[in-house]
N, C-alpha and C positions, 0 to 999 in steps of 0.2 A: 312602635317605630324601631328601626334598626340603627346602626351606627352610620347614618347617611353622611357622607363627606366626600368632596372632590379632592383628589391629590393636589398637593401644592407644587406648582411649577418651580424648577430649579433645585429640587432636593435630590434628583437622581445622581448628580455628580458627587454630592456629599455622601450619599448612602452607598454608592457602588465603590467608593474608595475605601477598601477594606483595611482596617488597622488590626494587625495581628495582636491578640491578647498577650501581654507580657508574661503571664503565668503559663502559657502554652509554648513550650520550647521545641517540641518535636511531635512525632506521632502520638495521638491521644491514647491509643491502645498500645501500651508499652510492649516492645518486642515484636510488633507486627508491622509489616509494610503498609503504608497508607495507599489505598486503592482509589482510582478515579471512580466517579459515579457510573460511568459506562462499564468499567470492569466489574463493579459490584453487581450491576444488573446482569451481566453475562454470567457471573458466578451463580446468581440466583436461578437463572435458567427457567425452565418450566417446572417450578418448584413443587415437590410433593413431599416436603419434609414434615408436614402435619396433615391432619384430616381435613383442614379447611379447603384444600385443593379439590376435594370431591364435589363441592357445591358452588365453587366460584365460577363466575363468567369471565372475569378479567382480573389479573393481578394488578394491584395499585402500588407502584414502586415509589412514587413521590415526584414532585415537580418544582421547578423554580430555578433560581440562580445557583450555579455551582460555586459561586464566590460570595454567597449570601452572608451578611453580617448577622442576620436574624433568622431563626428557624422555628417553625411551629410544628409541634408533634401531637397528634391525636391518638385515639385508641385503635380504630380500625375502620375499614371502608363500610359504607352503608349501601343501600340498594342502588342509588344513583351512581355512586362511585364504582360499584361492581359492574354496572352497565357500561360506563364510559371509560373505566380504567384510569381515572384521574381522582386525586384526593380532594375532599371537601368541595363538592359541586352540587350537593342537595341543599335543602333548606338551611341546615346548620352551616354548610359551606358558604352560602351566600351571606350569612351573618358574619362569618369569619372574614370574608372578603371586604365587607363593609367596615369591619374593625380595622383591617389593614389599611384601607383607604383613609379612614378617619385619622390614622396615625401619620398620614401624609405619604404613604408608600403604595406600591402596587404589588400584586401577587408575584410578578416576575422579578421583583427586587429581593424577595425572601425565598426560603425553601420550605415546602410543606410536605410532611410525611406522617406515617402512622406507626404504632407499635407493631401491628401485624399488617401484612400486605394483601390478605384475602378476607372477604367479608365473612364474619361469623354468622351462621344461620339465624334468622329472626332478629338480627342486630343485637344479639346477646353480647355480654362482655367476653373478650378472649379468655380462654382457659389457660392454665399455667403451662401445659405442654405446648400450646400454640405460641404463647409468648416466648418460651424458651427456644423454640425452633426458629423464630424470626428476629429476636432482639439483636442478635449478632450482626445481621445485615444493617439494621438501623444504626447501630453503633459505628459500623464501618462508614455509613453515610455521614454521620456526624464528624468522624475523623477526617473524611475527605473534604468536607465543607469547612470545618473549623469555624463555626459561627462564633461571634462574640457573646451572643445571648440566645438561649433557647427558651421558648414559651411552651411549657407542658400543659396541654389542654385536658383537664379532668383528672379524676382519681387514677384510672387505669394507666394512663401515660406517666403520671408522676411516680406512682409506685414502681412501675417497671424500670424506669430510667434511674431512679434514686435507690432502688432496692430497699424500700421502706414499707411498713404496714400502716403508717399514719394516714388518716383521711385528708382529702384535699382541703377541708375546712381548717385544719391545723397547719397546713403547709403554705397555702396561697398567700400572696401579698408580700412575701419576703424572698429575696434571692437565696438560692441554694447553690452548692458547688457541684458541678459534674466535670471532673477531670480538668479543672482550671477554667471551665466555661461557666458563666453565670446562667442559672436556670430559674425561671420564674414560673411557679405553678399557679394556674388560675382555672376558673370554671370552663367547662367544655361548652361550645356554642349550643349544643342540643339542650343543655341545662338552661341556658338563657332563653330558649324558645318556650320552655315550660315556666320559667321564672324571670320575666322581663325586667323586674326591679333590680336583678343582680347585674344588669348591664353597667350600672354606675360603678359597681365594685370592680368589674373587669377593666373598665376604663381607668380606674385608679391604678391597677396593676400595669396597664399599658403605659401610663405616664412614667412609671418607674423604669420600664424597659427603654422608653425613648431617652430618658435621662442617662441611663447606662450607656447608650449608644452615642451620646453627645448630640442628640437631636432635640430641637425645641418642640413642645406640644403645639399642634396647629390651632387648637381652640380650648377654652377653659373646660374643665371636667363637668361643670354644672350645666353645660349646654348639651350633654349627651341625652339622646331621646330615651324614653322609658316606655 
């Protein structure tokens, strides 16, 4: 079973009323002008900054609310995402959508992106040069949105954003700081497809995210499907 849940009516107004984090007093990337998402996309252009452009069908920029209080970041597009040009639309994406819904939210309430915007061949992990070529655009997206909380999905995303070598098993479950924004590392949805029992762990992390956002959990953690 996935994270089946119907969104709770009446939460939209609460979630869309963004409260600026007190610790973020200006542009997140010090010394640079904060760009709109549209401007970032235009700057990205028909990107050929790394070798991934040679095998991609579609660039996957990201999608969701430009005023999102919550942002989910994965590692890179898969086959379905490459085909559609949208993030998290395959099997792992459906599981992520179910989690978002179980939190009482909708995909359009949050913002979803990846470390790299083009599919690594064979769904391999992005290589260092590929991450280096793309991470600046993601950081610009974060600076534009200024979410209150970021959920980093998996080892690749967590390591890239926090510039750490620690594995996800040592980082998940506790908030980390990214330039004044709370960042929660947790397991990637693709890991949950292989290890369904870990869904309860991810739900525990999601409860902490909801608390940080000042939102009540829609149902007890023990009701999560496995």
